C-alpha positions as CSV (number, residue, x, y, z in Angstrom):
1,M,-53.8,109.7,14.0
2,K,-50.6,109.3,16.4
3,E,-51.5,105.2,15.3
4,K,-51.2,106.0,11.5
5,N,-47.8,107.4,11.5
6,E,-46.5,104.7,13.9
7,E,-45.7,101.2,12.9
8,K,-47.1,98.4,14.4
9,M,-44.8,96.0,16.1
10,T,-45.5,92.6,15.5
11,I,-44.4,90.2,18.8
12,D,-41.9,88.6,16.4
13,D,-40.2,91.9,16.0
14,L,-40.5,92.5,19.9
15,A,-38.7,89.0,20.5
16,K,-36.1,90.2,18.0
17,Q,-35.8,93.4,19.9
18,M,-35.4,91.7,23.3
19,T,-33.0,89.3,22.1
20,S,-31.0,91.7,20.5
21,G,-31.1,93.7,23.7
22,F,-30.2,90.4,25.8
23,A,-26.9,89.6,23.4
24,E,-25.8,93.3,24.2
25,T,-26.5,92.9,27.7
26,K,-24.8,89.5,28.1
27,K,-21.9,90.8,26.0
28,T,-21.7,93.9,28.7
29,T,-21.9,91.3,31.3
30,N,-19.3,88.9,29.9
31,D,-17.1,91.9,29.4
32,L,-17.4,93.1,32.8
33,T,-16.8,89.5,34.0
34,K,-13.8,89.8,32.0
35,S,-12.6,93.4,33.3
36,I,-13.4,92.0,37.4
37,D,-11.3,88.9,36.8
38,D,-8.6,90.6,35.2
39,L,-8.8,93.1,37.9
40,A,-8.5,89.6,40.4
41,I,-5.5,88.4,38.8
42,M,-3.8,91.8,39.3
43,V,-4.5,92.1,42.9
44,A,-3.6,88.4,43.4
45,G,-0.1,89.4,41.5
46,G,0.0,92.8,43.4
47,F,-0.7,90.9,46.9
48,D,2.0,87.8,45.9
49,N,4.8,90.5,45.2
50,V,3.9,92.4,48.8
51,Q,4.0,88.7,50.2
52,K,7.7,88.2,49.0
53,K,8.8,91.6,49.7
54,L,7.2,91.1,53.4
55,N,9.1,87.7,53.4
56,S,12.5,89.0,52.0
57,H,12.2,92.0,54.7
58,G,11.4,89.0,57.4
59,R,14.4,87.2,56.6
60,R,16.3,90.4,56.4
61,F,15.3,91.4,60.0
62,D,16.0,87.9,61.4
63,A,19.4,88.3,60.2
64,V,19.7,91.6,61.8
65,D,18.4,90.3,65.0
66,Q,20.6,87.4,65.1
67,R,23.7,90.0,64.7
68,F,22.2,91.7,67.5
69,D,22.3,88.4,69.5
70,R,25.6,87.7,68.5
71,I,26.8,91.4,69.4
72,E,24.6,91.0,72.6
73,N,26.2,87.9,73.8
74,E,29.9,89.0,72.8
75,I,29.4,92.3,75.2
76,K,28.1,90.3,78.0
77,L,31.2,88.2,77.4
78,A,33.2,91.0,77.1
79,R,31.9,92.5,80.2
80,A,32.3,89.8,82.4
81,E,36.0,89.5,81.3
82,I,36.4,92.7,82.3
83,S,34.9,92.3,85.5
84,H,36.9,89.2,86.6
85,G,39.8,91.5,85.7
86,L,38.9,94.2,87.5
87,R,38.3,92.1,90.4
88,E,41.8,90.4,89.9
89,I,43.3,94.0,90.0
90,K,41.5,95.1,93.3
91,D,42.5,91.6,95.1
92,E,46.1,92.7,93.7
93,I,46.0,96.2,94.7
94,K,44.8,94.9,98.4
95,R,47.7,92.4,98.6
96,L,49.9,95.1,97.7
97,D,48.7,97.4,100.3
98,E,49.0,94.4,102.9
99,R,52.5,93.7,101.8
100,V,53.5,97.7,101.9
101,D,51.7,98.1,105.2
102,G,53.9,95.1,106.4
103,V,57.0,96.9,104.9
104,M,56.1,99.9,106.4
105,K,55.7,98.7,110.2
106,T,59.2,96.7,109.7
107,A,60.6,99.5,108.6
108,N,59.8,101.6,111.6
109,Q,60.7,98.9,113.7
110,N,64.3,98.8,111.9
111,I,64.6,103.0,111.9
112,N,63.3,103.0,115.7
113,E,65.9,100.2,116.6
114,L,68.8,102.3,114.7
115,V,67.8,105.4,116.0
116,E,68.3,103.5,119.9
117,K,71.3,102.2,118.8
118,V,72.9,105.2,117.4
119,A,71.7,107.0,120.9
120,V,73.3,104.2,122.8
121,C,76.7,105.0,120.6
122,E,76.3,108.5,121.2
123,S,76.3,108.0,124.6
124,N,79.1,105.7,124.4
125,L,81.1,108.0,122.5
126,S,80.4,110.7,125.1
127,K,81.6,108.4,127.9
128,L,84.5,107.9,125.9
129,K,85.6,111.2,124.9
130,Q,85.2,111.8,128.9
131,K,87.4,109.0,129.7
132,I,90.2,110.1,127.3
133,A,89.9,113.5,128.5
134,K,90.4,112.1,131.9
135,L,93.2,110.1,130.8
136,K,95.0,113.2,129.1
137,M,94.8,114.9,132.1
138,A,96.1,112.6,134.5
139,N,98.7,111.8,132.0
140,S,99.9,115.5,131.6
């Protein structure tokens, strides 16, 4: 009974149905291939943009590194100049200390000589005063 309600399919009908199914599968496969190709193009473009950005940042980092190198060299030069200047100042202070020590020794020697001369002068003055006093007494 069931067979009566169903139409019998012929080989030609089956071939047409299979051909139609294969055509749809081919269209779906082609659509999928196109979608994958489009996605691959977009991904490649994205990677290209990322690479360009990375290159741009790389150039900027190189420029910053060059600036740091230049600044570091300037700091080294300034430090060397300051160190040299400090050594010169220390040497000059040492020379001045030696000169001051020499001047102080000479001044102390001169003061000692003057003190001795003043003492001799005071002694001579005292002797003169005594002689004057004796002469005044003798004349009176």
